[in-house]
TORKOL-4160 file (C-alpha; in steps of 0.2 Angstrom, whole numbers, padded with zeros to 4 digits, m for minus):
140
<pt num="1" X="m0050" Y="0150" Z="0010"/>
<pt num="2" X="m0063" Y="0138" Z="0005"/>
<pt num="3" X="m0077" Y="0130" Z="0017"/>
<pt num="4" X="m0070" Y="0113" Z="0022"/>
<pt num="5" X="m0087" Y="0106" Z="0026"/>
<pt num="6" X="m0092" Y="0106" Z="0007"/>
<pt num="7" X="m0076" Y="0099" Z="0002"/>
<pt num="8" X="m0072" Y="0080" Z="m0001"/>
<pt num="9" X="m0060" Y="0072" Z="0011"/>
<pt num="10" X="m0043" Y="0067" Z="0007"/>
<pt num="11" X="m0038" Y="0050" Z="0014"/>
<pt num="12" X="m0020" Y="0045" Z="0012"/>
<pt num="13" X="m0010" Y="0030" Z="0017"/>
<pt num="14" X="0009" Y="0028" Z="0016"/>
<pt num="15" X="0016" Y="0011" Z="0013"/>
<pt num="16" X="0033" Y="0002" Z="0015"/>
<pt num="17" X="0036" Y="m0014" Z="0006"/>
<pt num="18" X="0041" Y="m0030" Z="0014"/>
<pt num="19" X="0060" Y="m0030" Z="0013"/>
<pt num="20" X="0061" Y="m0046" Z="0003"/>
<pt num="21" X="0054" Y="m0037" Z="m0012"/>
<pt num="22" X="0062" Y="m0023" Z="m0022"/>
<pt num="23" X="0053" Y="m0007" Z="m0024"/>
<pt num="24" X="0049" Y="m0011" Z="m0043"/>
<pt num="25" X="0042" Y="m0028" Z="m0038"/>
<pt num="26" X="0031" Y="m0019" Z="m0025"/>
<pt num="27" X="0024" Y="m0006" Z="m0036"/>
<pt num="28" X="0021" Y="m0019" Z="m0050"/>
<pt num="29" X="0011" Y="m0029" Z="m0037"/>
<pt num="30" X="0000" Y="m0014" Z="m0033"/>
<pt num="31" X="m0003" Y="m0009" Z="m0051"/>
<pt num="32" X="m0004" Y="m0026" Z="m0059"/>
<pt num="33" X="m0012" Y="m0037" Z="m0045"/>
<pt num="34" X="m0020" Y="m0026" Z="m0032"/>
<pt num="35" X="m0028" Y="m0012" Z="m0042"/>
<pt num="36" X="m0038" Y="m0022" Z="m0054"/>
<pt num="37" X="m0047" Y="m0030" Z="m0039"/>
<pt num="38" X="m0047" Y="m0014" Z="m0028"/>
<pt num="39" X="m0053" Y="m0001" Z="m0041"/>
<pt num="40" X="m0070" Y="m0008" Z="m0044"/>
<pt num="41" X="m0073" Y="m0009" Z="m0025"/>
<pt num="42" X="m0068" Y="0010" Z="m0024"/>
<pt num="43" X="m0080" Y="0015" Z="m0038"/>
<pt num="44" X="m0094" Y="0005" Z="m0030"/>
<pt num="45" X="m0093" Y="0015" Z="m0014"/>
<pt num="46" X="m0091" Y="0032" Z="m0022"/>
<pt num="47" X="m0073" Y="0035" Z="m0020"/>
<pt num="48" X="m0071" Y="0051" Z="m0031"/>
<pt num="49" X="m0052" Y="0049" Z="m0035"/>
<pt num="50" X="m0037" Y="0037" Z="m0032"/>
<pt num="51" X="m0019" Y="0040" Z="m0035"/>
<pt num="52" X="m0003" Y="0031" Z="m0032"/>
<pt num="53" X="0012" Y="0043" Z="m0028"/>
<pt num="54" X="0027" Y="0032" Z="m0030"/>
<pt num="55" X="0043" Y="0037" Z="m0020"/>
<pt num="56" X="0058" Y="0027" Z="m0027"/>
<pt num="57" X="0073" Y="0028" Z="m0015"/>
<pt num="58" X="0085" Y="0034" Z="m0029"/>
<pt num="59" X="0074" Y="0050" Z="m0032"/>
<pt num="60" X="0072" Y="0053" Z="m0013"/>
<pt num="61" X="0091" Y="0051" Z="m0010"/>
<pt num="62" X="0094" Y="0063" Z="m0024"/>
<pt num="63" X="0082" Y="0076" Z="m0017"/>
<pt num="64" X="0089" Y="0073" Z="0000"/>
<pt num="65" X="0107" Y="0077" Z="m0006"/>
<pt num="66" X="0101" Y="0093" Z="m0015"/>
<pt num="67" X="0087" Y="0099" Z="m0003"/>
<pt num="68" X="0099" Y="0095" Z="0012"/>
<pt num="69" X="0110" Y="0110" Z="0006"/>
<pt num="70" X="0096" Y="0122" Z="0010"/>
<pt num="71" X="0086" Y="0112" Z="0023"/>
<pt num="72" X="0099" Y="0101" Z="0033"/>
<pt num="73" X="0087" Y="0099" Z="0047"/>
<pt num="74" X="0073" Y="0091" Z="0036"/>
<pt num="75" X="0069" Y="0073" Z="0036"/>
<pt num="76" X="0065" Y="0064" Z="0020"/>
<pt num="77" X="0052" Y="0051" Z="0019"/>
<pt num="78" X="0058" Y="0034" Z="0015"/>
<pt num="79" X="0042" Y="0025" Z="0012"/>
<pt num="80" X="0039" Y="0016" Z="m0005"/>
<pt num="81" X="0022" Y="0025" Z="m0010"/>
<pt num="82" X="0008" Y="0036" Z="m0004"/>
<pt num="83" X="m0010" Y="0032" Z="m0009"/>
<pt num="84" X="m0022" Y="0046" Z="m0010"/>
<pt num="85" X="m0041" Y="0044" Z="m0010"/>
<pt num="86" X="m0054" Y="0058" Z="m0012"/>
<pt num="87" X="m0069" Y="0053" Z="m0003"/>
<pt num="88" X="m0087" Y="0060" Z="m0001"/>
<pt num="89" X="m0087" Y="0056" Z="0017"/>
<pt num="90" X="m0078" Y="0046" Z="0031"/>
<pt num="91" X="m0092" Y="0033" Z="0030"/>
<pt num="92" X="m0084" Y="0029" Z="0013"/>
<pt num="93" X="m0069" Y="0022" Z="0021"/>
<pt num="94" X="m0079" Y="0010" Z="0032"/>
<pt num="95" X="m0090" Y="0005" Z="0018"/>
<pt num="96" X="m0074" Y="0000" Z="0007"/>
<pt num="97" X="m0066" Y="m0009" Z="0022"/>
<pt num="98" X="m0081" Y="m0019" Z="0026"/>
<pt num="99" X="m0085" Y="m0025" Z="0008"/>
<pt num="100" X="m0081" Y="m0043" Z="0005"/>
<pt num="101" X="m0073" Y="m0039" Z="m0012"/>
<pt num="102" X="m0061" Y="m0028" Z="m0003"/>
<pt num="103" X="m0056" Y="m0042" Z="0008"/>
<pt num="104" X="m0051" Y="m0051" Z="m0009"/>
<pt num="105" X="m0042" Y="m0036" Z="m0015"/>
<pt num="106" X="m0031" Y="m0035" Z="0000"/>
<pt num="107" X="m0029" Y="m0054" Z="0003"/>
<pt num="108" X="m0010" Y="m0055" Z="0000"/>
<pt num="109" X="m0006" Y="m0037" Z="0006"/>
<pt num="110" X="0004" Y="m0044" Z="0021"/>
<pt num="111" X="0016" Y="m0053" Z="0009"/>
<pt num="112" X="0019" Y="m0036" Z="0001"/>
<pt num="113" X="0016" Y="m0022" Z="0013"/>
<pt num="114" X="0024" Y="m0019" Z="0030"/>
<pt num="115" X="0007" Y="m0015" Z="0037"/>
<pt num="116" X="0014" Y="m0010" Z="0054"/>
<pt num="117" X="0022" Y="0005" Z="0047"/>
<pt num="118" X="0008" Y="0012" Z="0037"/>
<pt num="119" X="0003" Y="0030" Z="0041"/>
<pt num="120" X="m0014" Y="0036" Z="0038"/>
<pt num="121" X="m0020" Y="0054" Z="0037"/>
<pt num="122" X="m0037" Y="0062" Z="0034"/>
<pt num="123" X="m0041" Y="0080" Z="0030"/>
<pt num="124" X="m0045" Y="0092" Z="0016"/>
<pt num="125" X="m0035" Y="0098" Z="0001"/>
<pt num="126" X="m0037" Y="0116" Z="m0005"/>
<pt num="127" X="m0028" Y="0120" Z="m0021"/>
<pt num="128" X="m0020" Y="0137" Z="m0023"/>
<pt num="129" X="m0011" Y="0135" Z="m0039"/>
<pt num="130" X="m0018" Y="0126" Z="m0054"/>
<pt num="131" X="m0010" Y="0117" Z="m0068"/>
<pt num="132" X="m0016" Y="0131" Z="m0079"/>
<pt num="133" X="m0006" Y="0143" Z="m0069"/>
<pt num="134" X="m0021" Y="0151" Z="m0061"/>
<pt num="135" X="m0020" Y="0156" Z="m0043"/>
<pt num="136" X="m0036" Y="0152" Z="m0034"/>
<pt num="137" X="m0044" Y="0152" Z="m0016"/>
<pt num="138" X="m0035" Y="0167" Z="m0010"/>
<pt num="139" X="m0045" Y="0183" Z="m0004"/>
<pt num="140" X="m0044" Y="0196" Z="m0017"/>
């Protein structure tokens, strides 16, 4: 296991779209409207990585049907996307949120995002299997 004090933080936010928008419209708004304004602010404050994990209903429903055969008691998330930020510190979140350019980047989010249903998490991510197939971070 790695020392978490030396690791960057993972900050995640799940988002549900407002019901008057389709999933496709919602993701398009994030990628075409929000991100061009947001990414420069994230870079300015030292955010190390950002990724958008899209969760279309059709894919989730198919997984639920298949996985439900093996794990019938599991719940399947029904949010539209999962945002993942890699940060050098908790202070980074405060710096981004208080930046006037961030206010501009999220100015129309209430039209698109059901903010009352957002779920935030903060912690550490430790890889154990890399894309290369290498197993890491286990005691030998």
